[in-house]
C-alpha positions in Angstrom: 0.0 0.0 0.0 1.3 3.4 -0.9 2.6 5.6 1.9 -0.2 7.9 3.1 -2.9 5.9 1.2 -5.0 5.3 4.3 -5.3 9.0 4.9 -6.9 9.4 1.4 -9.6 6.8 2.0 -13.1 8.3 1.7 -15.3 8.6 4.9 -18.2 7.0 3.1 -18.9 5.0 0.0 -22.5 6.1 0.0 -25.5 4.1 1.1 -25.6 2.2 4.3 -25.7 -1.4 5.2 -27.3 -2.8 8.4 -24.4 -3.3 10.8 -25.9 -6.7 11.8 -25.5 -7.9 8.3 -22.6 -10.3 8.1 -21.1 -11.5 4.8 -21.9 -15.3 4.5 -18.2 -16.2 4.0 -16.9 -14.0 6.8 -16.3 -17.1 8.9 -13.1 -17.9 7.0 -10.3 -16.1 5.1 -9.7 -16.3 1.4 -6.9 -15.8 -1.1 -5.5 -12.4 -2.2 -7.4 -11.3 -5.4 -4.1 -10.3 -6.9 -2.7 -13.8 -6.4 -0.2 -13.3 -3.5 -1.5 -16.0 -1.2 -3.7 -16.4 1.8 -5.1 -13.3 3.4 -4.5 -12.5 7.1 -7.6 -11.8 9.2 -8.2 -9.1 11.9 -11.2 -9.3 14.1 -13.0 -6.0 14.6 -15.3 -5.5 17.6 -17.4 -2.4 16.8 -19.1 0.0 19.1 -22.3 -2.0 19.0 -20.5 -5.1 20.3 -20.8 -6.9 16.9 -17.7 -8.6 15.6 -16.6 -8.9 12.0 -13.4 -9.6 10.2 -11.2 -7.7 7.7 -8.8 -9.4 5.4 -5.3 -8.1 4.3 -2.6 -9.5 2.1 0.8 -9.6 3.7 2.5 -9.2 0.4 0.7 -6.3 -1.3 -0.9 -5.0 2.0 -4.3 -4.7 0.2 -7.3 -4.7 2.5 -10.5 -6.4 1.4 -13.9 -5.4 2.7 -17.1 -7.5 2.6 -20.4 -5.7 1.9 -21.1 -3.2 4.7 -17.7 -3.4 6.4 -16.3 -0.2 4.9 -19.3 1.9 6.2 -18.7 0.5 9.6 -15.0 1.3 9.6 -15.5 4.7 7.9 -17.7 5.9 10.7 -15.1 5.0 13.4 -11.6 6.1 14.3 -10.4 2.7 12.9 -10.4 4.4 9.3 -7.1 6.0 10.1 -5.6 3.1 12.1 -6.1 0.1 9.8 -2.5 -1.0 10.0 -2.7 -1.4 13.8 -5.4 -4.1 13.3 -2.7 -6.5 12.1 0.1 -5.3 14.5 0.5 -8.0 17.3 1.4 -5.4 20.0 -1.5 -3.2 19.1 -3.9 -6.2 19.0 -2.7 -7.3 22.6 -3.1 -3.8 23.9 -6.6 -3.6 22.4 -7.5 -7.0 23.9 -6.2 -5.9 27.3 -8.1 -2.7 27.2 -11.4 -4.5 26.3 -10.8 -7.1 29.1 -10.2 -4.3 31.7 -13.3 -2.4 30.6 -15.4 -5.6 31.0 -13.9 -6.2 34.4 -14.6 -2.7 35.5 -18.2 -2.9 34.1 -18.7 -6.2 36.0 -17.2 -4.8 39.2 -19.5 -1.8 39.0 -22.5 -4.0 38.5 -21.6 -6.2 41.5 -20.6 -3.4 43.9 -23.0 -0.7 42.9 -22.0 2.8 41.7 -21.2 4.4 45.0 -19.0 1.6 46.4 -17.2 1.1 43.0 -16.4 4.8 42.9 -15.1 4.9 46.4 -12.9 1.9 45.6 -11.5 3.6 42.5 -10.7 6.7 44.6 -8.9 4.5 47.1 -6.8 2.9 44.5 -5.9 6.2 43.0 -4.9 7.5 46.4 -2.8 4.5 47.2 -1.1 4.0 43.7 1.8 6.3 44.6 1.5 6.5 48.3 4.8 5.6 50.1 3.0 3.4 52.7 0.9 1.6 50.2 2.0 -1.8 51.4 0.9 -1.0 54.9 -2.6 0.0 53.7 -2.8 -3.2 51.6 -1.8 -5.3 54.7 -4.5 -3.5 56.7 -7.1 -4.2 54.2 -6.0 -7.8 53.8 -6.1 -8.4 57.6 -9.6 -6.8 58.0 -11.3 -8.4 55.0 -10.3 -12.0 55.5 
């Protein structure tokens, strides 16, 4: 892919496709239309919580979109960060962020908003406190 090509991608291709629509063959990858070999897949979890896959050729770096996928990408910040979808470090960081968000959401649901907020405030206060270990020992002793 040419340098800067991603920045020149259009924000819309016109028309919209129902985000719930999934291409029938999105469950597997395919071959590069230009004959370079098997395409690499990247899982995309969009804002609505629906997942779909984009495919890219590692040789020519072409990205192939199934019907409706470009409109889903174009309306998000991913349009300018397509390369990161196939970067292992970026994928690990995104997975970690999703897992942490789910954990925080679950913790808030279990503890309630008020207690969760107090716990978060306590964590922030103790993060850089010089006697953090003593505070943790106190909590551990009293919460067993």
